[in-house]
C-alpha positions as a LaTeX table, in Angstrom:
\begin{tabular}{lrrr}
\hline
Residue & $x$ (\AA) & $y$ (\AA) & $z$ (\AA) \\
\hline
Met1 & $-0.05$ & $-0.04$ & $-0.20$ \\
Glu2 & 2.98 & 2.26 & $-0.64$ \\
Gly3 & 1.48 & 5.71 & $-1.28$ \\
Val4 & $-1.40$ & 5.44 & 0.95 \\
Thr5 & $-1.93$ & 7.81 & 3.48 \\
Ile6 & $-4.27$ & 6.53 & 6.79 \\
Leu7 & $-5.41$ & 8.65 & 9.73 \\
Val8 & $-5.98$ & 6.40 & 12.76 \\
Val9 & $-8.29$ & 8.13 & 15.47 \\
Asp10 & $-8.19$ & 6.31 & 18.76 \\
Asp11 & $-7.91$ & 7.71 & 22.12 \\
Glu12 & $-5.96$ & 4.56 & 23.47 \\
Phe13 & $-2.22$ & 5.29 & 22.54 \\
Arg14 & $-1.63$ & 1.00 & 22.75 \\
Met15 & $-4.14$ & 0.92 & 20.03 \\
Arg16 & $-3.06$ & 3.64 & 17.85 \\
Lys17 & 0.35 & 1.92 & 18.13 \\
Leu18 & $-0.68$ & $-1.60$ & 17.19 \\
Val19 & $-2.41$ & $-0.51$ & 13.95 \\
Lys20 & 0.33 & 2.09 & 13.07 \\
Asp21 & 2.94 & $-0.79$ & 13.46 \\
Phe22 & 0.91 & $-2.92$ & 10.87 \\
Leu23 & 0.33 & $-0.30$ & 8.62 \\
Leu24 & 3.72 & 1.05 & 8.49 \\
Lys25 & 4.69 & $-2.53$ & 7.53 \\
Glu26 & 2.49 & $-2.07$ & 4.56 \\
Asp27 & 4.63 & 0.90 & 3.59 \\
Cys28 & 1.36 & 3.34 & 4.36 \\
Thr29 & 1.93 & 6.93 & 5.71 \\
Val30 & 0.00 & 7.06 & 9.21 \\
Leu31 & $-1.37$ & 10.36 & 10.48 \\
Glu32 & $-2.54$ & 10.01 & 14.08 \\
Ala33 & $-5.34$ & 11.68 & 16.37 \\
Gly34 & $-6.10$ & 10.97 & 19.95 \\
Asp35 & $-9.70$ & 12.38 & 20.26 \\
Gly36 & $-12.75$ & 13.77 & 17.98 \\
Glu37 & $-11.17$ & 17.48 & 18.03 \\
Glu38 & $-7.80$ & 16.62 & 16.83 \\
Ala39 & $-9.03$ & 14.28 & 14.24 \\
Ile40 & $-10.93$ & 17.25 & 12.66 \\
Lys41 & $-7.96$ & 19.28 & 12.73 \\
Val42 & $-5.75$ & 16.53 & 11.29 \\
Phe43 & $-8.19$ & 15.89 & 8.63 \\
Asn44 & $-8.52$ & 19.49 & 7.56 \\
Glu45 & $-5.00$ & 19.82 & 7.42 \\
Asn46 & $-4.30$ & 16.85 & 5.25 \\
Lys47 & $-7.71$ & 16.09 & 3.42 \\
Glu48 & $-6.12$ & 16.05 & $-0.11$ \\
Lys49 & $-3.94$ & 13.03 & 0.74 \\
Ile50 & $-5.76$ & 11.21 & 3.08 \\
Asn51 & $-6.84$ & 7.93 & 1.38 \\
Leu52 & $-8.72$ & 6.24 & 4.58 \\
Ile53 & $-9.87$ & 6.78 & 8.20 \\
Leu54 & $-9.90$ & 4.61 & 11.02 \\
Leu55 & $-12.30$ & 6.15 & 13.61 \\
Asp56 & $-12.84$ & 4.91 & 17.30 \\
Val57 & $-16.42$ & 5.47 & 18.24 \\
Met58 & $-15.86$ & 6.40 & 22.18 \\
Met59 & $-13.54$ & 9.25 & 22.46 \\
Pro60 & $-13.24$ & 12.45 & 24.47 \\
Lys61 & $-14.21$ & 15.53 & 23.22 \\
Leu62 & $-16.06$ & 14.73 & 20.22 \\
Asp63 & $-17.18$ & 11.02 & 19.59 \\
Gly64 & $-16.51$ & 9.14 & 16.39 \\
Trp65 & $-20.23$ & 9.62 & 15.36 \\
Ser66 & $-19.73$ & 13.39 & 15.48 \\
Val67 & $-16.41$ & 13.32 & 13.74 \\
Leu68 & $-18.02$ & 11.39 & 10.95 \\
Arg69 & $-20.71$ & 13.69 & 10.49 \\
Gln70 & $-18.54$ & 16.68 & 9.93 \\
Ile71 & $-16.19$ & 14.81 & 7.48 \\
Arg72 & $-19.05$ & 13.44 & 5.28 \\
Gln73 & $-20.35$ & 17.25 & 4.96 \\
Glu74 & $-17.56$ & 17.78 & 2.73 \\
Ser75 & $-15.60$ & 14.43 & 1.93 \\
Lys76 & $-16.39$ & 10.73 & 0.76 \\
Val77 & $-13.13$ & 9.46 & 2.01 \\
Pro78 & $-13.58$ & 5.77 & 3.07 \\
Val79 & $-13.99$ & 5.33 & 6.78 \\
Ile80 & $-13.96$ & 2.43 & 8.97 \\
Met81 & $-15.42$ & 2.35 & 12.36 \\
Leu82 & $-13.63$ & 0.80 & 15.29 \\
Thr83 & $-15.74$ & 0.31 & 18.26 \\
Ala84 & $-15.75$ & $-2.06$ & 21.59 \\
Arg85 & $-19.68$ & $-2.18$ & 20.71 \\
Gly86 & $-20.74$ & $-5.15$ & 18.95 \\
Glu87 & $-24.72$ & $-4.41$ & 18.89 \\
Glu88 & $-26.54$ & $-4.52$ & 15.47 \\
Gln89 & $-28.17$ & $-1.37$ & 16.10 \\
Asp90 & $-24.94$ & 0.44 & 16.40 \\
Glu91 & $-23.81$ & $-1.42$ & 13.31 \\
Leu92 & $-26.69$ & $-0.07$ & 11.10 \\
Phe93 & $-26.55$ & 3.30 & 12.60 \\
Gly94 & $-22.91$ & 3.46 & 11.69 \\
Phe95 & $-24.00$ & 2.59 & 7.71 \\
Glu96 & $-26.74$ & 5.15 & 8.22 \\
Leu97 & $-24.26$ & 7.87 & 8.53 \\
Gly98 & $-22.04$ & 6.85 & 5.61 \\
Val99 & $-19.42$ & 4.11 & 7.24 \\
Asp100 & $-17.59$ & 1.98 & 4.76 \\
Glu101 & $-16.53$ & $-0.59$ & 7.23 \\
Tyr102 & $-17.42$ & $-1.29$ & 10.87 \\
Ile103 & $-15.03$ & $-3.61$ & 13.10 \\
Ser104 & $-15.48$ & $-4.59$ & 16.72 \\
Lys105 & $-12.68$ & $-4.63$ & 19.21 \\
Pro106 & $-11.09$ & $-6.69$ & 19.70 \\
Phe107 & $-9.98$ & $-7.43$ & 16.26 \\
Ser108 & $-6.95$ & $-9.02$ & 14.34 \\
Pro109 & $-4.56$ & $-6.39$ & 12.80 \\
Lys110 & $-4.08$ & $-8.62$ & 10.03 \\
Ile111 & $-7.74$ & $-9.03$ & 8.93 \\
Leu112 & $-7.85$ & $-5.01$ & 9.42 \\
Val113 & $-5.24$ & $-4.46$ & 7.07 \\
Ala114 & $-7.11$ & $-7.03$ & 4.48 \\
Arg115 & $-10.16$ & $-4.88$ & 4.98 \\
Ile116 & $-8.34$ & $-1.76$ & 4.21 \\
Lys117 & $-6.58$ & $-3.14$ & 1.42 \\
Ala118 & $-10.26$ & $-4.32$ & $-0.04$ \\
Ile119 & $-11.77$ & $-0.91$ & 0.60 \\
Leu120 & $-8.57$ & 0.90 & $-1.34$ \\
Asn121 & $-9.01$ & $-1.70$ & $-4.30$ \\
Arg122 & $-12.77$ & $-1.00$ & $-4.69$ \\
Thr123 & $-12.20$ & 2.81 & $-4.62$ \\
Glu124 & $-9.29$ & 2.97 & $-7.18$ \\
Glu125 & $-10.23$ & 3.53 & $-10.50$ \\
Lys126 & $-7.97$ & 3.06 & $-13.45$ \\
Lys127 & $-10.15$ & 4.34 & $-16.17$ \\
Asn128 & $-12.45$ & 7.37 & $-16.83$ \\
Glu129 & $-15.48$ & 5.53 & $-18.09$ \\
Asn130 & $-18.67$ & 6.84 & $-18.57$ \\
Lys131 & $-22.00$ & 4.55 & $-18.95$ \\
Asn132 & $-25.48$ & 5.48 & $-19.30$ \\
Tyr133 & $-28.28$ & 3.21 & $-18.19$ \\
Gly134 & $-31.83$ & 4.86 & $-19.02$ \\
Gly135 & $-30.79$ & 8.30 & $-17.92$ \\
Ile136 & $-28.53$ & 7.20 & $-14.84$ \\
Glu137 & $-24.93$ & 8.03 & $-15.94$ \\
Ile138 & $-21.84$ & 6.68 & $-13.96$ \\
Asn139 & $-18.36$ & 8.06 & $-13.89$ \\
Thr140 & $-16.11$ & 5.27 & $-12.58$ \\
Glu141 & $-12.84$ & 7.58 & $-12.51$ \\
Gly142 & $-14.69$ & 10.40 & $-10.57$ \\
Arg143 & $-16.78$ & 7.97 & $-9.07$ \\
Thr144 & $-20.09$ & 10.08 & $-9.47$ \\
Val145 & $-23.20$ & 9.10 & $-10.60$ \\
Thr146 & $-25.90$ & 11.63 & $-12.64$ \\
Val147 & $-29.73$ & 11.22 & $-13.20$ \\
Asp148 & $-30.58$ & 12.83 & $-16.31$ \\
Gly149 & $-27.64$ & 15.32 & $-16.03$ \\
Lys150 & $-28.10$ & 16.20 & $-12.51$ \\
Gln151 & $-25.48$ & 15.01 & $-10.20$ \\
Ile152 & $-26.86$ & 12.70 & $-7.07$ \\
Glu153 & $-24.65$ & 12.22 & $-3.82$ \\
Leu154 & $-24.10$ & 8.68 & $-2.74$ \\
Ser155 & $-22.04$ & 7.51 & 0.06 \\
Leu156 & $-18.96$ & 5.08 & $-0.93$ \\
Arg157 & $-21.16$ & 1.85 & $-0.08$ \\
Glu158 & $-24.26$ & 3.14 & $-1.83$ \\
Tyr159 & $-22.02$ & 4.11 & $-4.93$ \\
Glu160 & $-20.65$ & 0.76 & $-5.17$ \\
Leu161 & $-23.86$ & $-1.21$ & $-4.39$ \\
Leu162 & $-25.52$ & 0.84 & $-7.45$ \\
Lys163 & $-22.45$ & 0.26 & $-9.59$ \\
Tyr164 & $-22.68$ & $-3.77$ & $-8.88$ \\
Leu165 & $-26.34$ & $-3.68$ & $-9.93$ \\
Leu166 & $-25.44$ & $-1.70$ & $-13.02$ \\
Asp167 & $-22.62$ & $-3.93$ & $-13.87$ \\
Asn168 & $-24.87$ & $-6.84$ & $-13.57$ \\
Glu169 & $-28.00$ & $-5.21$ & $-15.63$ \\
Asn170 & $-30.95$ & $-7.70$ & $-16.06$ \\
Val171 & $-29.18$ & $-10.09$ & $-13.59$ \\
Ala172 & $-31.14$ & $-11.09$ & $-10.67$ \\
Leu173 & $-28.49$ & $-11.09$ & $-7.71$ \\
Ser174 & $-29.36$ & $-12.75$ & $-4.28$ \\
Arg175 & $-28.57$ & $-10.95$ & $-1.01$ \\
Asp176 & $-25.87$ & $-13.47$ & $-0.41$ \\
Lys177 & $-24.06$ & $-12.37$ & $-3.75$ \\
Ile178 & $-24.40$ & $-9.14$ & $-3.22$ \\
Leu179 & $-22.80$ & $-9.12$ & 0.15 \\
Asn180 & $-19.96$ & $-11.27$ & $-0.90$ \\
Asn181 & $-19.19$ & $-8.84$ & $-4.04$ \\
Val182 & $-20.18$ & $-5.49$ & $-2.48$ \\
Trp183 & $-19.04$ & $-5.82$ & 0.93 \\
Asn184 & $-16.44$ & $-7.77$ & $-0.07$ \\
Tyr185 & $-15.83$ & $-10.17$ & 2.88 \\
Asp186 & $-18.18$ & $-12.69$ & 4.78 \\
Tyr187 & $-20.64$ & $-10.64$ & 6.31 \\
Tyr188 & $-22.15$ & $-11.85$ & 9.51 \\
Gly189 & $-24.64$ & $-8.99$ & 10.08 \\
Asp190 & $-28.26$ & $-8.86$ & 9.05 \\
Ser191 & $-28.75$ & $-8.62$ & 5.46 \\
Arg192 & $-31.31$ & $-6.25$ & 5.97 \\
Thr193 & $-28.41$ & $-3.66$ & 5.77 \\
Ile194 & $-28.80$ & $-4.33$ & 2.03 \\
Asp195 & $-32.50$ & $-3.47$ & 1.81 \\
Ser196 & $-31.89$ & $-0.12$ & 3.92 \\
His197 & $-29.22$ & 0.68 & 1.16 \\
Ile198 & $-31.31$ & 0.05 & $-1.67$ \\
Lys199 & $-34.16$ & 2.08 & $-0.06$ \\
Lys200 & $-32.00$ & 5.23 & $-0.02$ \\
Ile201 & $-30.47$ & 4.61 & $-3.44$ \\
Arg202 & $-34.06$ & 4.22 & $-4.95$ \\
His203 & $-34.97$ & 7.70 & $-3.18$ \\
Lys204 & $-31.87$ & 9.55 & $-4.48$ \\
Leu205 & $-32.49$ & 8.07 & $-8.12$ \\
Gly206 & $-36.03$ & 9.45 & $-7.97$ \\
Lys207 & $-38.18$ & 8.38 & $-10.77$ \\
Lys208 & $-35.30$ & 5.83 & $-12.14$ \\
Gly209 & $-35.41$ & 4.23 & $-8.69$ \\
Lys210 & $-38.14$ & 1.79 & $-10.13$ \\
Tyr211 & $-35.42$ & 0.29 & $-12.50$ \\
Ile212 & $-34.11$ & $-1.39$ & $-9.38$ \\
Lys213 & $-36.59$ & $-4.39$ & $-9.17$ \\
Thr214 & $-37.45$ & $-6.37$ & $-5.99$ \\
Ile215 & $-37.14$ & $-10.11$ & $-6.91$ \\
Arg216 & $-39.07$ & $-11.76$ & $-4.11$ \\
Gly217 & $-37.41$ & $-14.65$ & $-2.44$ \\
Val218 & $-34.05$ & $-13.49$ & $-4.34$ \\
Gly219 & $-32.74$ & $-10.08$ & $-3.84$ \\
Tyr220 & $-32.66$ & $-7.32$ & $-6.72$ \\
Lys221 & $-32.25$ & $-6.67$ & $-10.32$ \\
Phe222 & $-31.53$ & $-3.39$ & $-12.30$ \\
Glu223 & $-33.41$ & $-3.30$ & $-15.40$ \\
Val224 & $-34.43$ & $-0.42$ & $-17.42$ \\
Lys225 & $-38.41$ & $-1.21$ & $-18.78$ \\
\hline
\end{tabular}
């Protein structure tokens, strides 16, 4: 991961050091913050070069949710939330705010690095390619989506889910297949998180949202008809 800059935000020094040591072995540049306010400061000073953020939930001054809200007002940089909590409701809340990954402590640093690589691989686009699907146009280099010429705002996960549906136009996709390909690892949470993301995407697509068909007992299909 040479050339990748990652911001690690955690109030526990030992946790930051553990993660930092593993990332340095991957040739990453690591920035650190010990609380929410410092995280915002470091992000604002380095926003143009930060490729991903590891963000703890429970922190002094500003918690992870508050930091995430501020970052999402101006950036779609991938964010992995680190938390000691493991409740499903917290996980769903994180996805609602635009979290790209959610990892409960304690975790394996090797698994964390693997998931970081997976997210970075998905967000790295090598070609500037525009495709139009019934008025929905996707630009893979800029990672933008427009509907009838008007750009819509999508979180990273929403973008990747929509892109996967578009890439498999007219194909019925099961929820398991969507999880494996979009979330890119074995996801043990409730598959209803897909339904939540689909609902948001349909709303943002407006009238074009009808192109995302629900296949009862299976999952979803993108079909322009």
